[in-house]
N, C-alpha and C positions, 0 to 999 in steps of 0.2 A: 447362363444358368447361375442363379444366386445360391450362395451357401446358406444353410440354416443358421439362425442366430445362435451364438454361443450361450450355453446355460450359465447362470450365475453359480459361483462355487458354493458348496454346501456350507462352508465356514466363511463368514464375512468379517472384514476388517473394520472394527468399530472403535469409537473413541473410548467408550466405557461399557462393559457388558451390562451393567445394571441400568444404563440408559437405552439399551437396545431391546427392550422387552416389547412384545406385541408389534404394534405399528411403528415403533421407534427405530427399527433396524436401519432403514434407508437414511433417516436423518442423522443417526449416529455415524454411519459411513461417511456422509457428507461432512459432518463436524470433524471427523478424524482427518479427512482430506484438507479441510480448512486449517486445522492445527498444524499439520506438517507443511502445508504450503506457506502459511504465515511465517513459521520458523525458518524455512528455506529462503523465503523472500527477504526477511530481515538480515539473515546471514549474507545473502547475495549483495544487498545494498551496502552493507558494511565493507565487504571485501572489494566490491567494485569501487567504492569511494576511496578506500585505501590505495588501490591501484591507480586511481585518478590523482592521488597526491595528498589526501587528507584522511589519516587513519583515526583522527580524534573525534569524529562525529558519530553520534548514536543514530539508530535507524529513524527515530522521530525527527532529529535535526536534519537528516538527509531529506526526509519527506518535506519538511518545512522549507528547506532551501530550494528544492525543485519546485514546490508549489509557488513560492515567492517569485521564482524566475519565470514561471509559466506565462507565456505571451508577453513578457517584458512589461507587465502592468504592476503598478503599486498595489499593495494589499494591506488591509488592516488585520489585526489579530482576529477579529470576528469573521472576516472573509476566509482566512486560512483555516480556522476551526470548522467553519461550515463546509468548506470544500473537502476537507479531509475527514469529516464526520467525527470530530473529536469534541467531547463534552467538557473535558477538563482543560479549561483555557489556561490555567496556571502552568501546565506542562508545556504547552505551546509557547506561552510567554517566556518561560525559562529557556526554551530552545532558541527563541528569537534573540534573547539577551546574549546567549553564548555565540550565536552566529554574528551578532553585531561586534562582540568583543574580538572575534576571530577576523573581523573585517571582511566577512563574506556578504554581509548585508549593510545597507545604510538605512537610516530612519529620518523621517521628517515629521515634526509635530505641527499639526494644523488645528488650531482650537483645542478641543479635548481629544481629538483622534491622532494616532500615530500611524503613519504610512510607511511600509517597508518595501524595499526593492533590493535586488542583488547589486552588489558592487561589481566593478570590472573583474576583480579577483573571483568573486562568487560565480559570475557568469562564465568565466573561463573554466572554473572547476566543474560546473554543470556540463559544459561542452566536453571536457575530458572524460567525464562519467559517461556521456552519451556515446562517445567513440568506443570506449571499452565495452559498454553494453551492446553495441552493434557487433563487435568482434566476438565477444564471449557468449552472449545470450541469443541475439537475433540470428546469427549464423547457425546456431544449434537448432532453432525452430525451423529454419529452412531445410536442414538435413532430415528432420522427421516429418516434413510436409505439414506443419501446423502453422497456419498464418491466416491473414486476411479475414474472410467471413467466419471461419471457425473461431478465431480469437475474439472477434466481435460478439459472437453468440455466447461464448463463455463469459465475457465481460458483462454482457447484458444480464445473464443469469445471476452472476455474483451481485450486481447492483440490486436486482430483484430480491435476492436472499437477504441482503443487508437491510432492505426495507422490512422484510418479515421479522428479522431479529430485532430491529428497532421497535416495531409494533409489539412484539412479545415482551421486550424489556419494559415498555410503558405499561403493559398489562400486569407484569410481575410487580412493578413498583406500586401499583394501585391495590395490591392484595393486602 
């Protein structure tokens, strides 16, 4: 026998009441979830990286380091920006310069292009981060029975929503 679905609470948790008028309630609930998830995620990345041995990196620098380390393939600035969906290349370029100065990345210029890859130190830091992530984060997911297909569905939904926000930003820019 299945239980009846739970009713939604009369009061909803929204990002901003003025954005939750009429049909906007659900989108405002989603946006509030994105806001708090984004802030929790950036805080997590910083603290995990500090535990891994480097407390000096910003969340963007951590993302750039991991993306550069991804699949042990060299990447260009444009590749990193594209994969992370970042328009402001100068912020990623600054992160790359800081990671180079910290000797976590190495660069090789070929013609007009610069290719980046993680140094041995950078790869070791990524591995230390991975181990801490497994212990502190993934073990927690297992305890609440959230994993596998559920996480893949959430990830697919987030990628779909990012496309909707990208389209909406293009529409807003044309107004």
